[in-house]
C-alpha positions in Angstrom: 0.1 0.3 0.0 2.9 2.2 0.9 4.7 1.7 -2.3 1.5 2.4 -4.3 0.7 5.8 -2.6 4.6 6.8 -3.4 4.1 5.5 -6.9 1.0 7.6 -7.1 2.5 10.8 -5.8 5.7 10.6 -8.1 3.3 10.0 -11.0 1.3 13.3 -10.2 4.4 15.4 -9.5 5.9 14.2 -13.0 2.6 15.0 -14.6 2.3 18.7 -13.0 5.9 19.1 -14.1 5.1 18.2 -17.7 1.8 20.1 -17.9 3.6 23.3 -16.7 6.6 22.8 -19.0 4.3 22.3 -22.0 4.6 26.2 -23.2 8.7 25.6 -22.9 8.3 22.4 -25.1 6.1 23.9 -27.8 8.7 26.9 -28.8 7.2 30.1 -29.9 3.8 30.8 -31.5 2.7 33.7 -33.7 -0.9 34.9 -34.5 -1.6 38.0 -36.5 -5.2 39.3 -35.9 -5.1 41.9 -38.4 -4.8 42.7 -41.1 -6.2 39.8 -42.6 -4.2 37.6 -45.3 -5.0 38.6 -48.6 -7.1 41.8 -47.7 -7.1 45.2 -49.5 -6.8 48.7 -48.0 -7.0 52.4 -49.4 -5.3 53.6 -46.1 -1.6 54.7 -46.1 -1.2 53.7 -42.4 -1.7 49.9 -41.4 -1.9 48.6 -38.1 -0.7 44.9 -37.3 -2.2 43.4 -34.5 -1.2 39.9 -33.2 0.0 37.8 -30.3 3.4 36.0 -30.0 3.9 33.2 -26.9 6.6 31.7 -25.7 9.3 34.3 -27.2 12.4 36.1 -26.2 12.7 38.1 -29.5 10.2 39.6 -31.9 10.8 41.4 -35.2 8.4 42.8 -37.8 9.6 43.0 -41.2 13.3 42.5 -39.6 12.9 45.7 -37.3 12.7 44.5 -33.4 9.4 45.0 -31.9 7.9 44.3 -28.3 5.0 42.8 -26.9 3.1 43.5 -23.6 2.7 41.1 -20.6 0.0 39.4 -22.4 1.7 38.7 -25.6 0.1 41.3 -27.5 1.9 43.2 -30.0 0.8 46.6 -32.1 2.7 47.7 -35.3 2.1 50.9 -37.1 3.4 50.8 -40.5 3.1 52.8 -43.8 3.7 50.6 -46.6 4.2 51.5 -50.2 1.1 51.1 -52.7 0.7 48.0 -54.5 1.1 44.3 -53.0 2.9 44.0 -49.6 4.3 41.2 -47.7 4.7 41.6 -43.7 6.6 38.9 -41.9 6.7 38.6 -38.3 9.6 36.4 -36.8 9.9 35.6 -33.2 12.8 33.5 -31.4 12.6 31.7 -28.1 15.2 31.7 -25.2 16.3 28.1 -26.6 17.0 29.4 -30.3 13.9 28.0 -31.8 12.2 30.1 -34.4 8.9 30.7 -35.8 7.3 33.2 -38.3 4.3 34.0 -39.9 3.8 36.1 -43.2 0.8 37.7 -44.5 0.2 39.8 -47.7 -2.2 42.5 -48.7 -2.8 45.2 -51.2 -2.5 48.9 -50.6 -5.0 50.7 -53.2 -4.3 54.2 -53.8 -6.4 54.9 -56.9 -10.5 54.8 -56.4 -12.0 55.6 -59.7 -15.0 57.9 -59.7 -18.2 56.3 -59.4 -20.3 56.4 -62.6 -23.5 55.6 -61.2 -23.7 58.9 -59.2 -26.0 61.7 -60.7 -24.3 64.9 -59.7 -26.3 67.8 -60.7 
């Protein structure tokens, strides 16, 4: 009976340790919430919003960036007109890397609507 109790306690301690270490074992994780991949916009200032978990260093288009305590990042970016690719990269403290890329179009030309009757 004593042996079973000791084995059960050791099993619970090891299981709890693995449960708490799961974030370290997974490596960095990146999500980009906005802008959506493949979207189009006519604004000249883009706000990139997302989260990065389990990171030690974060880059957006190869420029260093920062997160808050919850892992959220906000990056304001003025891309050129046309097709743009934005890449968010992260490295954890063990050197494991992750990256996520999105593409979007910046449209600067909006033709006049012909269905409007202007007196």
